[in-house]
SEFIZA-3560 file (N, C-alpha, C; in Angstrom, 3 decimals):
REM SEFIZA-3560
<numar><xx>109.239</xx><yy>111.310</yy><zz>132.533</zz><atom>N</atom></numar>
<numar><xx>109.425</xx><yy>112.873</yy><zz>131.547</zz><atom>CA</atom></numar>
<numar><xx>107.921</xx><yy>113.052</yy><zz>130.351</zz><atom>C</atom></numar>
<numar><xx>107.638</xx><yy>114.211</yy><zz>130.678</zz><atom>N</atom></numar>
<numar><xx>106.829</xx><yy>114.034</yy><zz>129.799</zz><atom>CA</atom></numar>
<numar><xx>106.990</xx><yy>114.875</yy><zz>128.016</zz><atom>C</atom></numar>
<numar><xx>106.810</xx><yy>114.913</yy><zz>127.059</zz><atom>N</atom></numar>
<numar><xx>106.953</xx><yy>114.747</yy><zz>126.001</zz><atom>CA</atom></numar>
<numar><xx>106.664</xx><yy>116.078</yy><zz>125.658</zz><atom>C</atom></numar>
<numar><xx>108.211</xx><yy>116.444</yy><zz>125.338</zz><atom>N</atom></numar>
<numar><xx>107.314</xx><yy>118.024</yy><zz>125.394</zz><atom>CA</atom></numar>
<numar><xx>106.764</xx><yy>118.351</yy><zz>123.509</zz><atom>C</atom></numar>
<numar><xx>107.059</xx><yy>119.421</yy><zz>123.270</zz><atom>N</atom></numar>
<numar><xx>106.209</xx><yy>119.753</yy><zz>121.578</zz><atom>CA</atom></numar>
<numar><xx>107.433</xx><yy>119.201</yy><zz>120.845</zz><atom>C</atom></numar>
<numar><xx>108.498</xx><yy>119.890</yy><zz>120.362</zz><atom>N</atom></numar>
<numar><xx>109.113</xx><yy>119.308</yy><zz>120.040</zz><atom>CA</atom></numar>
<numar><xx>109.814</xx><yy>117.587</yy><zz>119.787</zz><atom>C</atom></numar>
<numar><xx>109.534</xx><yy>117.086</yy><zz>120.671</zz><atom>N</atom></numar>
<numar><xx>109.802</xx><yy>115.735</yy><zz>121.184</zz><atom>CA</atom></numar>
<numar><xx>108.201</xx><yy>115.436</yy><zz>120.196</zz><atom>C</atom></numar>
<numar><xx>106.761</xx><yy>115.906</yy><zz>119.557</zz><atom>N</atom></numar>
<numar><xx>105.732</xx><yy>115.735</yy><zz>119.328</zz><atom>CA</atom></numar>
<numar><xx>106.163</xx><yy>115.521</yy><zz>117.611</zz><atom>C</atom></numar>
<numar><xx>106.577</xx><yy>117.125</yy><zz>117.585</zz><atom>N</atom></numar>
<numar><xx>107.076</xx><yy>116.927</yy><zz>116.295</zz><atom>CA</atom></numar>
<numar><xx>108.216</xx><yy>115.831</yy><zz>115.403</zz><atom>C</atom></numar>
<numar><xx>108.916</xx><yy>115.690</yy><zz>116.523</zz><atom>N</atom></numar>
<numar><xx>110.052</xx><yy>114.889</yy><zz>115.608</zz><atom>CA</atom></numar>
<numar><xx>109.022</xx><yy>113.561</yy><zz>115.501</zz><atom>C</atom></numar>
<numar><xx>108.044</xx><yy>113.295</yy><zz>116.864</zz><atom>N</atom></numar>
<numar><xx>107.890</xx><yy>111.830</yy><zz>116.521</zz><atom>CA</atom></numar>
<numar><xx>107.001</xx><yy>111.654</yy><zz>115.175</zz><atom>C</atom></numar>
<numar><xx>106.106</xx><yy>112.877</yy><zz>114.821</zz><atom>N</atom></numar>
<numar><xx>105.203</xx><yy>113.481</yy><zz>113.883</zz><atom>CA</atom></numar>
<numar><xx>105.951</xx><yy>113.025</yy><zz>112.493</zz><atom>C</atom></numar>
<numar><xx>107.176</xx><yy>113.680</yy><zz>112.513</zz><atom>N</atom></numar>
<numar><xx>107.493</xx><yy>114.063</yy><zz>111.252</zz><atom>CA</atom></numar>
<numar><xx>108.637</xx><yy>112.873</yy><zz>110.825</zz><atom>C</atom></numar>
<numar><xx>108.643</xx><yy>111.902</yy><zz>111.877</zz><atom>N</atom></numar>
<numar><xx>109.174</xx><yy>110.317</yy><zz>111.444</zz><atom>CA</atom></numar>
<numar><xx>108.339</xx><yy>109.318</yy><zz>111.052</zz><atom>C</atom></numar>
<numar><xx>107.013</xx><yy>109.557</yy><zz>111.627</zz><atom>N</atom></numar>
<numar><xx>105.750</xx><yy>108.641</yy><zz>110.755</zz><atom>CA</atom></numar>
<numar><xx>104.720</xx><yy>109.220</yy><zz>110.146</zz><atom>C</atom></numar>
<numar><xx>105.278</xx><yy>110.480</yy><zz>109.233</zz><atom>N</atom></numar>
<numar><xx>105.036</xx><yy>110.470</yy><zz>107.944</zz><atom>CA</atom></numar>
<numar><xx>105.519</xx><yy>110.487</yy><zz>107.815</zz><atom>C</atom></numar>
<numar><xx>106.958</xx><yy>110.393</yy><zz>107.679</zz><atom>N</atom></numar>
<numar><xx>108.201</xx><yy>109.764</yy><zz>106.611</zz><atom>CA</atom></numar>
<numar><xx>107.979</xx><yy>108.102</yy><zz>106.389</zz><atom>C</atom></numar>
<numar><xx>107.832</xx><yy>107.297</yy><zz>107.332</zz><atom>N</atom></numar>
<numar><xx>107.348</xx><yy>105.707</yy><zz>107.495</zz><atom>CA</atom></numar>
<numar><xx>105.658</xx><yy>105.453</yy><zz>106.669</zz><atom>C</atom></numar>
<numar><xx>105.266</xx><yy>106.388</yy><zz>106.819</zz><atom>N</atom></numar>
<numar><xx>103.959</xx><yy>105.766</yy><zz>106.202</zz><atom>CA</atom></numar>
<numar><xx>103.322</xx><yy>107.015</yy><zz>105.524</zz><atom>C</atom></numar>
<numar><xx>104.159</xx><yy>108.096</yy><zz>104.629</zz><atom>N</atom></numar>
<numar><xx>103.964</xx><yy>108.506</yy><zz>103.340</zz><atom>CA</atom></numar>
<numar><xx>103.952</xx><yy>107.726</yy><zz>102.236</zz><atom>C</atom></numar>
<numar><xx>104.848</xx><yy>106.336</yy><zz>102.204</zz><atom>N</atom></numar>
<numar><xx>104.661</xx><yy>106.129</yy><zz>101.048</zz><atom>CA</atom></numar>
<numar><xx>104.293</xx><yy>104.831</yy><zz>100.622</zz><atom>C</atom></numar>
<numar><xx>103.481</xx><yy>104.745</yy><zz>101.697</zz><atom>N</atom></numar>
<numar><xx>102.128</xx><yy>103.290</yy><zz>101.824</zz><atom>CA</atom></numar>
<numar><xx>101.017</xx><yy>103.798</yy><zz>101.416</zz><atom>C</atom></numar>
<numar><xx>100.534</xx><yy>105.671</yy><zz>101.946</zz><atom>N</atom></numar>
<numar><xx>99.784</xx><yy>105.986</yy><zz>101.662</zz><atom>CA</atom></numar>
<numar><xx>99.615</xx><yy>106.179</yy><zz>100.627</zz><atom>C</atom></numar>
<numar><xx>100.590</xx><yy>106.630</yy><zz>99.576</zz><atom>N</atom></numar>
<numar><xx>100.562</xx><yy>107.152</yy><zz>98.172</zz><atom>CA</atom></numar>
<numar><xx>100.628</xx><yy>105.892</yy><zz>97.341</zz><atom>C</atom></numar>
<numar><xx>101.109</xx><yy>104.583</yy><zz>97.889</zz><atom>N</atom></numar>
<numar><xx>100.442</xx><yy>103.394</yy><zz>96.817</zz><atom>CA</atom></numar>
<numar><xx>99.366</xx><yy>103.349</yy><zz>96.574</zz><atom>C</atom></numar>
<numar><xx>98.688</xx><yy>102.980</yy><zz>98.474</zz><atom>N</atom></numar>
<numar><xx>97.257</xx><yy>102.862</yy><zz>98.911</zz><atom>CA</atom></numar>
<numar><xx>95.940</xx><yy>103.866</yy><zz>97.812</zz><atom>C</atom></numar>
<numar><xx>96.811</xx><yy>105.193</yy><zz>97.882</zz><atom>N</atom></numar>
<numar><xx>95.698</xx><yy>105.857</yy><zz>97.143</zz><atom>CA</atom></numar>
<numar><xx>96.233</xx><yy>105.465</yy><zz>95.527</zz><atom>C</atom></numar>
<numar><xx>96.986</xx><yy>105.328</yy><zz>94.717</zz><atom>N</atom></numar>
<numar><xx>97.201</xx><yy>105.413</yy><zz>93.681</zz><atom>CA</atom></numar>
<numar><xx>96.415</xx><yy>103.479</yy><zz>93.189</zz><atom>C</atom></numar>
<numar><xx>96.384</xx><yy>102.794</yy><zz>94.678</zz><atom>N</atom></numar>
<numar><xx>95.316</xx><yy>101.807</yy><zz>93.780</zz><atom>CA</atom></numar>
<numar><xx>93.812</xx><yy>101.278</yy><zz>94.053</zz><atom>C</atom></numar>
<numar><xx>93.706</xx><yy>102.722</yy><zz>94.980</zz><atom>N</atom></numar>
<numar><xx>91.993</xx><yy>103.148</yy><zz>94.707</zz><atom>CA</atom></numar>
<numar><xx>91.295</xx><yy>103.817</yy><zz>93.373</zz><atom>C</atom></numar>
<numar><xx>92.684</xx><yy>104.651</yy><zz>92.800</zz><atom>N</atom></numar>
<numar><xx>93.071</xx><yy>105.357</yy><zz>92.078</zz><atom>CA</atom></numar>
<numar><xx>92.383</xx><yy>103.715</yy><zz>90.454</zz><atom>C</atom></numar>
<numar><xx>93.567</xx><yy>103.205</yy><zz>90.362</zz><atom>N</atom></numar>
<numar><xx>93.191</xx><yy>102.400</yy><zz>89.996</zz><atom>CA</atom></numar>
<numar><xx>91.348</xx><yy>101.274</yy><zz>89.676</zz><atom>C</atom></numar>
<numar><xx>91.156</xx><yy>101.024</yy><zz>90.999</zz><atom>N</atom></numar>
<numar><xx>89.751</xx><yy>100.739</yy><zz>91.655</zz><atom>CA</atom></numar>
<numar><xx>88.613</xx><yy>101.986</yy><zz>90.687</zz><atom>C</atom></numar>
<numar><xx>89.149</xx><yy>102.791</yy><zz>90.796</zz><atom>N</atom></numar>
<numar><xx>87.861</xx><yy>103.985</yy><zz>90.237</zz><atom>CA</atom></numar>
<numar><xx>87.849</xx><yy>103.873</yy><zz>88.734</zz><atom>C</atom></numar>
<numar><xx>88.783</xx><yy>103.735</yy><zz>88.240</zz><atom>N</atom></numar>
<numar><xx>89.100</xx><yy>103.309</yy><zz>86.635</zz><atom>CA</atom></numar>
<numar><xx>88.445</xx><yy>102.005</yy><zz>86.336</zz><atom>C</atom></numar>
<numar><xx>88.506</xx><yy>101.105</yy><zz>87.118</zz><atom>N</atom></numar>
<numar><xx>88.244</xx><yy>99.963</yy><zz>86.746</zz><atom>CA</atom></numar>
<numar><xx>85.796</xx><yy>100.885</yy><zz>87.056</zz><atom>C</atom></numar>
<numar><xx>86.263</xx><yy>100.725</yy><zz>88.297</zz><atom>N</atom></numar>
<numar><xx>84.796</xx><yy>101.354</yy><zz>87.939</zz><atom>CA</atom></numar>
<numar><xx>83.528</xx><yy>102.147</yy><zz>87.049</zz><atom>C</atom></numar>
<numar><xx>84.762</xx><yy>102.650</yy><zz>86.793</zz><atom>N</atom></numar>
<numar><xx>84.256</xx><yy>104.030</yy><zz>85.480</zz><atom>CA</atom></numar>
<numar><xx>83.578</xx><yy>103.108</yy><zz>84.260</zz><atom>C</atom></numar>
<numar><xx>85.413</xx><yy>101.833</yy><zz>83.884</zz><atom>N</atom></numar>
<numar><xx>85.058</xx><yy>101.491</yy><zz>83.059</zz><atom>CA</atom></numar>
<numar><xx>82.933</xx><yy>99.862</yy><zz>82.950</zz><atom>C</atom></numar>
<numar><xx>83.514</xx><yy>99.749</yy><zz>84.071</zz><atom>N</atom></numar>
<numar><xx>81.766</xx><yy>98.927</yy><zz>84.474</zz><atom>CA</atom></numar>
<numar><xx>80.875</xx><yy>99.872</yy><zz>84.077</zz><atom>C</atom></numar>
<numar><xx>80.439</xx><yy>101.083</yy><zz>84.789</zz><atom>N</atom></numar>
<numar><xx>79.949</xx><yy>101.533</yy><zz>84.645</zz><atom>CA</atom></numar>
<numar><xx>79.130</xx><yy>102.168</yy><zz>83.174</zz><atom>C</atom></numar>
<numar><xx>80.541</xx><yy>102.436</yy><zz>82.387</zz><atom>N</atom></numar>
<numar><xx>80.281</xx><yy>102.620</yy><zz>81.109</zz><atom>CA</atom></numar>
<numar><xx>79.661</xx><yy>101.212</yy><zz>80.519</zz><atom>C</atom></numar>
<numar><xx>80.295</xx><yy>100.007</yy><zz>80.321</zz><atom>N</atom></numar>
<numar><xx>79.793</xx><yy>99.071</yy><zz>79.617</zz><atom>CA</atom></numar>
<numar><xx>78.644</xx><yy>98.848</yy><zz>79.848</zz><atom>C</atom></numar>
<numar><xx>77.578</xx><yy>98.909</yy><zz>81.360</zz><atom>N</atom></numar>
<numar><xx>76.598</xx><yy>98.895</yy><zz>81.770</zz><atom>CA</atom></numar>
<numar><xx>75.402</xx><yy>100.108</yy><zz>80.925</zz><atom>C</atom></numar>
<numar><xx>75.775</xx><yy>101.127</yy><zz>80.960</zz><atom>N</atom></numar>
<numar><xx>75.071</xx><yy>102.310</yy><zz>80.500</zz><atom>CA</atom></numar>
<numar><xx>75.302</xx><yy>101.913</yy><zz>79.231</zz><atom>C</atom></numar>
<numar><xx>76.030</xx><yy>101.473</yy><zz>78.293</zz><atom>N</atom></numar>
<numar><xx>75.792</xx><yy>101.087</yy><zz>76.738</zz><atom>CA</atom></numar>
<numar><xx>74.528</xx><yy>100.223</yy><zz>76.735</zz><atom>C</atom></numar>
<numar><xx>75.021</xx><yy>98.674</yy><zz>77.561</zz><atom>N</atom></numar>
<numar><xx>74.069</xx><yy>97.894</yy><zz>77.467</zz><atom>CA</atom></numar>
<numar><xx>72.553</xx><yy>98.345</yy><zz>78.050</zz><atom>C</atom></numar>
<numar><xx>72.666</xx><yy>98.676</yy><zz>79.014</zz><atom>N</atom></numar>
<numar><xx>70.763</xx><yy>99.170</yy><zz>79.270</zz><atom>CA</atom></numar>
<numar><xx>70.095</xx><yy>100.128</yy><zz>77.810</zz><atom>C</atom></numar>
<numar><xx>71.322</xx><yy>100.926</yy><zz>77.302</zz><atom>N</atom></numar>
<numar><xx>70.415</xx><yy>102.088</yy><zz>76.181</zz><atom>CA</atom></numar>
<numar><xx>70.122</xx><yy>100.839</yy><zz>75.012</zz><atom>C</atom></numar>
<numar><xx>71.054</xx><yy>100.289</yy><zz>74.464</zz><atom>N</atom></numar>
<numar><xx>70.718</xx><yy>99.578</yy><zz>73.798</zz><atom>CA</atom></numar>
<numar><xx>69.684</xx><yy>98.188</yy><zz>73.568</zz><atom>C</atom></numar>
<numar><xx>69.217</xx><yy>97.996</yy><zz>75.227</zz><atom>N</atom></numar>
<numar><xx>68.770</xx><yy>97.298</yy><zz>75.005</zz><atom>CA</atom></numar>
<numar><xx>67.063</xx><yy>98.562</yy><zz>75.554</zz><atom>C</atom></numar>
<numar><xx>67.256</xx><yy>99.741</yy><zz>76.355</zz><atom>N</atom></numar>
<numar><xx>65.567</xx><yy>100.601</yy><zz>75.694</zz><atom>CA</atom></numar>
<numar><xx>65.982</xx><yy>100.424</yy><zz>73.846</zz><atom>C</atom></numar>
<numar><xx>66.699</xx><yy>100.717</yy><zz>73.355</zz><atom>N</atom></numar>
<numar><xx>65.938</xx><yy>100.845</yy><zz>71.551</zz><atom>CA</atom></numar>
<numar><xx>66.194</xx><yy>99.907</yy><zz>71.223</zz><atom>C</atom></numar>
<numar><xx>66.424</xx><yy>99.043</yy><zz>72.077</zz><atom>N</atom></numar>
<numar><xx>65.379</xx><yy>97.170</yy><zz>71.148</zz><atom>CA</atom></numar>
<numar><xx>64.145</xx><yy>97.094</yy><zz>71.561</zz><atom>C</atom></numar>
<numar><xx>63.590</xx><yy>97.659</yy><zz>72.754</zz><atom>N</atom></numar>
<numar><xx>62.713</xx><yy>97.892</yy><zz>73.177</zz><atom>CA</atom></numar>
<numar><xx>61.417</xx><yy>98.884</yy><zz>72.999</zz><atom>C</atom></numar>
<numar><xx>62.120</xx><yy>100.038</yy><zz>72.222</zz><atom>N</atom></numar>
<numar><xx>61.372</xx><yy>100.824</yy><zz>71.822</zz><atom>CA</atom></numar>
<numar><xx>61.240</xx><yy>100.128</yy><zz>70.283</zz><atom>C</atom></numar>
<numar><xx>61.958</xx><yy>99.896</yy><zz>69.490</zz><atom>N</atom></numar>
<numar><xx>61.801</xx><yy>99.551</yy><zz>68.593</zz><atom>CA</atom></numar>
<numar><xx>60.612</xx><yy>98.066</yy><zz>68.446</zz><atom>C</atom></numar>
<numar><xx>60.623</xx><yy>97.494</yy><zz>69.076</zz><atom>N</atom></numar>
<numar><xx>59.215</xx><yy>96.366</yy><zz>69.667</zz><atom>CA</atom></numar>
<numar><xx>57.722</xx><yy>96.857</yy><zz>70.229</zz><atom>C</atom></numar>
<numar><xx>58.164</xx><yy>97.754</yy><zz>71.005</zz><atom>N</atom></numar>
<numar><xx>57.136</xx><yy>98.581</yy><zz>71.442</zz><atom>CA</atom></numar>
<numar><xx>56.056</xx><yy>99.144</yy><zz>69.651</zz><atom>C</atom></numar>
<numar><xx>57.058</xx><yy>99.770</yy><zz>68.918</zz><atom>N</atom></numar>
<numar><xx>56.812</xx><yy>100.471</yy><zz>67.521</zz><atom>CA</atom></numar>
<numar><xx>56.226</xx><yy>99.185</yy><zz>66.585</zz><atom>C</atom></numar>
<numar><xx>57.009</xx><yy>98.458</yy><zz>66.979</zz><atom>N</atom></numar>
<numar><xx>56.271</xx><yy>97.261</yy><zz>65.908</zz><atom>CA</atom></numar>
<numar><xx>55.286</xx><yy>97.094</yy><zz>66.184</zz><atom>C</atom></numar>
<numar><xx>54.610</xx><yy>96.469</yy><zz>67.998</zz><atom>N</atom></numar>
<numar><xx>53.429</xx><yy>96.430</yy><zz>68.453</zz><atom>CA</atom></numar>
<numar><xx>52.589</xx><yy>96.714</yy><zz>67.865</zz><atom>C</atom></numar>
<numar><xx>52.477</xx><yy>99.007</yy><zz>68.275</zz><atom>N</atom></numar>
<numar><xx>52.254</xx><yy>99.890</yy><zz>67.337</zz><atom>CA</atom></numar>
<numar><xx>51.890</xx><yy>99.816</yy><zz>66.105</zz><atom>C</atom></numar>
<numar><xx>52.612</xx><yy>99.636</yy><zz>66.036</zz><atom>N</atom></numar>
<numar><xx>51.936</xx><yy>99.163</yy><zz>64.216</zz><atom>CA</atom></numar>
<numar><xx>51.380</xx><yy>98.051</yy><zz>64.198</zz><atom>C</atom></numar>
<numar><xx>51.261</xx><yy>96.708</yy><zz>64.333</zz><atom>N</atom></numar>
<numar><xx>50.868</xx><yy>95.803</yy><zz>63.746</zz><atom>CA</atom></numar>
<numar><xx>49.093</xx><yy>95.484</yy><zz>65.148</zz><atom>C</atom></numar>
<numar><xx>48.792</xx><yy>96.974</yy><zz>65.705</zz><atom>N</atom></numar>
<numar><xx>47.907</xx><yy>96.872</yy><zz>67.197</zz><atom>CA</atom></numar>
<numar><xx>46.914</xx><yy>97.557</yy><zz>65.545</zz><atom>C</atom></numar>
<numar><xx>47.613</xx><yy>98.642</yy><zz>65.088</zz><atom>N</atom></numar>
<numar><xx>46.982</xx><yy>100.288</yy><zz>64.234</zz><atom>CA</atom></numar>
<numar><xx>46.644</xx><yy>99.491</yy><zz>63.263</zz><atom>C</atom></numar>
<numar><xx>47.029</xx><yy>98.038</yy><zz>62.493</zz><atom>N</atom></numar>
<numar><xx>46.819</xx><yy>97.709</yy><zz>60.960</zz><atom>CA</atom></numar>
<numar><xx>45.016</xx><yy>97.313</yy><zz>61.638</zz><atom>C</atom></numar>
//
């Protein structure tokens, strides 16, 4: 006996109700992962900025020594 449209709707409803809590939990976990990546990115950017500033200071110092 083939499934009717109503049968399919009921199956879909049951599947959605069963899967929805897991899907929501997974989305929440991914949210935490994205937050961690954002924090890592900010730390890396701050470190690169500090290193670039240090290099710029070194270049200025070298220029001063070469000009003298």
